[in-house]
C-alpha positions in Angstrom: 30.1 58.0 -95.9 29.2 55.2 -93.8 31.7 53.5 -91.5 31.9 49.8 -91.8 33.4 47.5 -89.2 34.8 44.2 -90.0 33.2 41.6 -87.8 34.8 38.1 -87.6 32.4 35.3 -87.0 34.0 32.2 -85.6 32.2 28.9 -85.6 33.6 26.3 -83.3 32.9 22.8 -84.5 33.4 20.2 -81.8 34.0 16.6 -83.0 34.2 14.0 -80.4 37.4 12.0 -81.1 36.9 8.2 -81.2 39.3 5.9 -79.4 40.4 3.1 -81.6 41.4 0.1 -79.5 43.6 -2.2 -81.4 42.8 -5.7 -80.0 46.2 -7.1 -80.8 47.8 -4.8 -78.1 45.3 -5.7 -75.4 46.0 -9.5 -75.9 49.4 -10.0 -74.2 51.0 -12.2 -71.5 48.8 -11.6 -68.5 49.1 -14.1 -65.6 48.1 -12.8 -62.2 48.8 -16.1 -60.4 52.2 -17.0 -61.8 55.4 -15.7 -60.2 58.2 -18.0 -61.3 61.3 -18.3 -59.1 64.8 -17.6 -60.2 66.6 -20.5 -62.0 65.6 -22.9 -64.7 61.9 -22.4 -65.8 59.2 -24.9 -66.5 58.0 -25.4 -70.1 55.9 -22.7 -71.6 56.6 -20.1 -68.9 57.8 -17.4 -71.3 57.1 -18.8 -74.8 57.3 -15.3 -76.4 61.2 -15.4 -76.4 62.9 -16.5 -79.5 66.2 -16.1 -81.4 67.5 -15.4 -84.9 69.7 -17.8 -86.8 72.7 -16.5 -88.8 73.1 -18.9 -91.8 76.4 -19.2 -93.7 75.9 -18.3 -97.3 78.0 -21.3 -98.5 77.6 -24.1 -96.1 74.1 -23.3 -94.9 75.0 -24.0 -91.3 74.0 -21.7 -88.4 76.6 -19.5 -86.7 78.4 -21.3 -84.0 78.5 -18.6 -81.4 75.9 -15.9 -82.2 72.1 -16.1 -82.0 70.6 -12.8 -81.1 67.4 -12.9 -79.0 64.1 -11.5 -80.2 60.8 -10.9 -78.3 57.3 -11.5 -79.7 55.4 -8.2 -79.3 52.6 -9.1 -81.7 51.3 -12.3 -83.3 53.3 -11.4 -86.4 56.1 -9.1 -85.2 59.2 -9.6 -83.1 61.4 -7.0 -81.5 65.2 -7.0 -81.5 68.2 -4.7 -81.7 68.9 -2.9 -84.9 72.6 -3.8 -84.9 71.9 -7.5 -84.8 69.2 -7.3 -87.5 71.1 -5.0 -89.9 74.8 -5.6 -89.4 75.3 -9.3 -90.0 78.5 -11.3 -89.5 80.7 -11.7 -92.6 79.6 -14.4 -95.0 76.3 -14.9 -93.1 72.7 -14.0 -93.9 69.6 -13.7 -91.8 67.9 -17.0 -91.2 64.7 -18.1 -89.6 63.2 -16.8 -86.4 63.1 -19.7 -83.9 60.9 -20.1 -80.9 62.3 -23.0 -79.0 59.5 -23.2 -76.4 56.5 -23.0 -78.8 53.2 -23.8 -77.1 50.6 -25.5 -79.2 46.9 -25.5 -78.4 44.7 -28.6 -78.4 43.4 -27.9 -81.8 46.8 -27.5 -83.4 48.3 -30.7 -82.0 45.1 -32.7 -82.6 44.2 -33.8 -79.1 40.7 -35.3 -78.7 38.5 -34.9 -75.6 39.1 -38.5 -74.8 42.9 -38.0 -74.7 42.5 -34.9 -72.5 40.3 -36.9 -70.2 43.3 -39.3 -69.6 45.7 -36.5 -69.0 47.4 -36.5 -72.4 49.1 -33.1 -73.2 50.6 -31.7 -76.4 54.2 -32.8 -77.0 56.9 -30.2 -76.7 57.6 -28.3 -80.0 59.5 -25.5 -81.6 58.8 -23.4 -84.6 60.9 -21.7 -87.3 59.3 -18.8 -89.2 61.1 -16.9 -92.0 61.2 -13.1 -91.7 59.3 -11.1 -94.2 60.4 -7.5 -93.5 62.8 -5.6 -91.2 62.0 -2.1 -90.0 64.8 -0.4 -87.9 64.0 2.7 -86.0 64.8 5.9 -88.0 67.3 7.1 -85.4 69.5 4.1 -86.4 69.2 4.5 -90.2 69.1 8.3 -90.5 70.6 9.9 -87.4 73.7 7.8 -86.7 72.7 6.3 -83.3 74.9 3.4 -82.6 72.2 1.0 -81.6 68.4 1.0 -81.4 65.4 -1.2 -81.9 64.1 -3.0 -85.0 60.8 -4.7 -85.8 60.8 -7.9 -87.8 57.6 -8.9 -89.5 57.1 -12.7 -89.7 55.9 -14.4 -92.9 52.7 -15.4 -91.1 51.2 -14.8 -87.7 51.4 -17.3 -84.8 48.7 -20.0 -85.2 48.5 -21.2 -81.6 46.1 -19.4 -79.3 48.5 -20.0 -76.4 51.4 -18.1 -78.1 50.6 -14.6 -76.7 53.1 -11.7 -77.0 54.6 -9.9 -74.1 53.0 -6.6 -73.0 54.5 -3.3 -73.9 55.6 -1.2 -70.9 53.3 1.3 -69.2 54.4 4.5 -67.5 53.0 3.3 -64.1 55.1 0.1 -64.1 58.2 2.0 -65.4 57.8 4.5 -62.5 57.4 1.7 -60.0 60.6 0.0 -61.2 62.6 3.2 -60.6 61.7 2.8 -56.9 61.8 -1.0 -56.5 64.6 -1.6 -59.0 64.0 -5.3 -59.3 63.7 -6.7 -62.9 63.8 -10.2 -64.4 66.3 -11.2 -67.0 64.9 -14.1 -69.2 67.1 -16.0 -71.6 68.0 -19.4 -73.0 70.6 -21.3 -71.1 72.7 -22.0 -74.2 74.4 -19.3 -76.2 73.2 -20.9 -79.4 70.2 -23.3 -78.7 70.3 -26.4 -80.7 68.7 -29.4 -78.9 65.2 -28.2 -78.1 64.3 -31.4 -76.3 66.7 -30.5 -73.5 66.9 -26.7 -74.0 65.4 -24.6 -71.2 64.8 -21.0 -70.4 66.1 -19.4 -67.2 65.2 -16.4 -65.1 67.5 -14.1 -63.0 66.5 -11.2 -60.8 68.7 -8.1 -61.4 68.9 -4.6 -59.9 67.9 -1.9 -62.3 69.7 1.5 -62.7 68.3 4.5 -64.4 69.7 6.4 -67.5 71.2 9.1 -65.3 72.9 6.6 -63.0 74.3 4.6 -66.0 75.7 7.8 -67.6 77.3 8.9 -64.4 78.9 5.5 -63.9 80.3 5.4 -67.4 81.7 8.9 -67.2 83.4 8.1 -63.9 84.9 4.9 -65.5 85.8 6.8 -68.7 83.9 4.1 -70.8 82.7 6.5 -73.4 79.3 6.8 -75.0 76.7 4.0 -74.7 75.6 4.4 -78.3 72.0 4.2 -77.2 69.6 7.1 -77.0 67.5 5.7 -74.1 69.7 3.4 -72.0 69.3 1.4 -68.8 71.8 -0.5 -66.7 71.6 -3.4 -64.3 73.7 -5.5 -62.1 75.0 -8.9 -63.4 77.2 -9.7 -66.4 77.5 -11.9 -69.5 74.0 -10.8 -70.8 73.5 -11.8 -74.4 72.4 -9.4 -77.2 68.6 -9.0 -77.4 67.8 -10.7 -74.1 64.9 -8.9 -72.4 64.5 -7.6 -68.9 60.9 -7.7 -67.8 58.6 -6.8 -65.0 55.6 -8.5 -63.5 52.9 -5.9 -62.6 50.7 -6.4 -59.5 47.6 -7.1 -61.6 49.2 -9.7 -63.8 50.8 -8.4 -67.1 54.4 -9.2 -67.8 55.8 -6.0 -69.3 59.0 -5.6 -71.5 61.2 -3.0 -69.7 64.4 -3.3 -71.8 66.3 -5.1 -74.6 70.0 -5.9 -74.1 72.3 -3.9 -76.3 75.6 -5.2 -74.9 77.6 -6.1 -71.9 81.0 -7.4 -70.7 81.5 -11.1 -70.0 81.5 -12.3 -66.4 84.5 -12.0 -64.2 85.3 -12.6 -60.5 82.6 -11.1 -58.2 80.7 -9.8 -61.2 77.3 -11.0 -60.1 77.0 -8.7 -57.1 74.0 -6.5 -56.8 75.8 -3.3 -57.9 77.2 -1.9 -61.1 80.3 -3.6 -62.5 83.0 -1.7 -64.3 81.2 -2.4 -67.6 77.6 -3.1 -66.7 75.1 -4.6 -69.1 73.4 -2.0 -71.3 69.7 -2.1 -72.2 67.6 -0.1 -74.6 64.7 1.4 -72.7 61.5 0.2 -74.6 59.0 2.7 -73.2 60.1 5.7 -75.3 59.6 3.5 -78.4 56.0 2.4 -77.6 54.4 4.9 -80.1 56.8 3.9 -82.9 56.2 0.1 -82.3 52.4 0.5 -82.4 52.6 2.8 -85.5 54.7 0.4 -87.5 52.5 -2.6 -86.6 49.2 -0.9 -87.2 50.5 0.5 -90.5 50.9 -3.1 -91.7 47.5 -4.3 -90.5 44.9 -1.5 -90.6 43.1 -1.1 -94.0 43.5 2.2 -95.9 41.6 4.4 -95.9 40.6 3.5 -92.3 37.2 4.6 -91.0 37.7 6.8 -87.9 34.5 5.8 -86.3 35.2 2.1 -85.8 36.6 0.4 -82.8 38.5 -2.9 -83.1 38.2 -5.1 -80.0 38.3 -8.8 -79.3 34.7 -9.0 -78.4 33.6 -7.5 -81.8 33.3 -4.2 -83.5 31.4 -1.2 -82.0 30.4 2.1 -83.4 32.1 5.1 -81.8 29.1 7.4 -81.2 28.3 10.0 -78.5 28.0 8.4 -75.1 24.8 10.3 -74.3 22.9 8.3 -76.9 24.0 4.9 -75.4 22.1 3.0 -72.8 23.6 3.3 -69.4 24.2 -0.4 -69.0 26.1 -1.7 -72.0 26.6 -5.3 -73.1 29.9 -6.5 -71.8 32.4 -8.0 -74.3 33.9 -11.4 -73.6 36.6 -13.6 -75.1 39.7 -15.6 -74.6 43.3 -14.4 -74.1 45.4 -17.6 -74.2 44.0 -19.7 -71.3 42.4 -16.7 -69.6 38.7 -15.8 -70.2 37.9 -12.1 -70.0 34.5 -10.5 -69.4 34.1 -6.7 -69.4 34.6 -3.9 -71.8 37.3 -2.6 -69.5 39.4 -5.7 -70.0 40.1 -4.6 -73.6 41.3 -1.1 -72.9 45.0 -0.4 -72.9 47.1 -1.3 -69.8 47.7 2.4 -69.2 43.9 3.1 -68.9 43.3 0.0 -66.8 45.9 1.0 -64.2 44.8 4.6 -64.2 41.1 4.1 -63.8 40.7 0.8 -61.9 42.4 -1.3 -59.3 43.1 -5.0 -59.1 41.5 -6.0 -55.8 40.8 -9.7 -55.8 42.7 -12.9 -56.8 42.1 -16.5 -55.7 43.0 -19.9 -57.0 40.6 -22.9 -56.7 41.6 -26.5 -57.1 39.7 -29.8 -57.1 41.2 -33.3 -56.9 39.4 -36.4 -58.1 40.3 -40.0 -58.6 38.9 -41.7 -60.7 38.3 -39.0 -63.4 35.3 -36.8 -62.8 33.3 -33.8 -64.1 32.6 -30.6 -62.3 29.7 -28.1 -62.3 30.6 -24.7 -60.8 28.3 -21.9 -59.7 29.9 -19.0 -57.9 28.3 -15.8 -56.6 30.6 -13.0 -55.5 29.8 -9.6 -54.2 32.3 -6.8 -54.0 30.0 -4.5 -52.0 27.9 -1.6 -53.3 30.9 0.8 -53.0 32.8 -1.1 -55.7 31.9 -1.6 -59.4 33.5 -4.7 -61.0 34.7 -3.6 -64.4 36.8 -6.7 -65.5 36.7 -10.3 -64.6 39.5 -12.7 -65.6 39.4 -16.5 -65.2 42.5 -18.6 -65.8 41.6 -22.1 -67.0 43.7 -25.2 -67.8 42.4 -25.1 -71.4 39.8 -23.6 -73.6 37.4 -26.5 -73.8 35.1 -25.2 -71.1 33.9 -21.6 -71.6 32.6 -19.9 -68.4 29.7 -17.5 -68.3 30.3 -14.5 -66.1 27.2 -12.4 -65.5 27.0 -9.0 -63.7 30.2 -7.3 -64.8 29.5 -3.6 -64.6 27.7 -4.0 -61.3 28.8 -5.1 -57.8 27.6 -8.7 -57.9 28.8 -11.3 -60.4 27.7 -14.9 -61.0 30.1 -17.5 -62.6 28.8 -20.7 -64.1 30.5 -23.4 -66.1 30.8 -27.1 -66.5 34.1 -29.0 -67.1 34.8 -32.0 -69.3 36.3 -35.1 -67.7 39.5 -34.3 -66.0 42.0 -37.0 -64.8 43.2 -36.1 -61.4 43.0 -32.3 -60.7 41.2 -29.3 -62.1 42.1 -25.7 -61.2 40.9 -22.2 -62.1 41.8 -18.8 -60.9 39.7 -15.7 -60.7 40.9 -12.1 -60.8 38.7 -9.0 -60.5 39.4 -5.3 -61.4 37.1 -2.6 -59.9 36.7 1.1 -59.3 34.6 3.3 -57.1 30.8 3.2 -57.7 29.4 6.4 -59.3 26.8 8.5 -57.5 24.1 7.6 -60.1 24.8 3.8 -59.8 24.8 4.1 -56.0 21.3 5.6 -56.0 20.1 2.9 -58.4 21.6 0.0 -56.4 20.6 1.1 -52.9 17.0 -0.1 -53.2 18.3 -3.6 -54.2 19.9 -4.1 -50.8 17.6 -6.2 -48.6 17.9 -9.0 -46.2 18.9 -12.2 -47.9 20.0 -10.4 -51.1 23.7 -11.2 -51.7 
């Protein structure tokens, strides 16, 4: 009798996962030169804020005192509170989504180059878009949570290139806000905006408090449960439902921190920088990031979806092993509203950008001319051999002049472009992201350093 031993043969198959970068989440409100002061804002400062109309089923008139705010998080999706979207006032139905500060691009409003030469700008406009579908978070519909978030799909995406959504929050900015505690509340001045020729947005800086501090304060005041799974509090009072609190990251993105779930009206001394007896409550958006992206991509990605394809603003690319690629890749380039981006790194998620690079350079350039003039720009910038420039961003007045940025991926870049006729002043801003140069690139670039070279 022979003794047989069972031998288990294990074969390990390693498949390199491919990162699918959805371009719609890399295109968001990014302005590294704009830091608006508190008070009434200029036109088109935060055009992603809108509101919902409640329409009476008999008279067809909008509700006189309720207009919940919504925030554009994608070209075709807005974010609001589930209670406002699902539990409507008696005898009212959900009406259109209104953006009272809609910003049209030159193509949409029909401006010619001759008109732009004489300083003509698009007239102020607003837009009403009917909702197509409402998707509340499952914790609201299935698990009895008193309030949560809901995504509303618009009947068509925004047409204007200048209507960019707000950025979803990152863990880095959320952690920074726990220390600095300063957030911005953005809202319309009127409770129910009606006259959009005179209606304006306003901004107020508030002090942020964490979930633990909110819960401790409510238990001390015997206020009961918040009815929100992930809650934040702030100073202030009289905050309207759906109004956002946002943060401005150091490298430019405006990120959505919270959405108002409720709050008490203002009383005497209620605007002090501490918690009131009934502080405003906000739904913390960061824990819902994955759900928001899953719902939106489920509506947009084709099925079945090939797992080896990347979607990016600069064009599709095949997700193959990095060892088969050339060391120096062709850098993607494209527009984000009025900002021109160059560099593959620009189209990665905000989390990856903040983790693997640093925003190290920002400068604004302005030229004044009278009578109208043209401008030819050639700029050469060196970051030093120790720094690799991975993303270059240029903020322009419009999209009529497309700059050419060469050298991204190295330590020297050259920027060239020509403007059309401009009436009195022309401005542009440049922002650069970089990271430490690798040992292999250092060895390659060292021989290039010679007298007179950069």
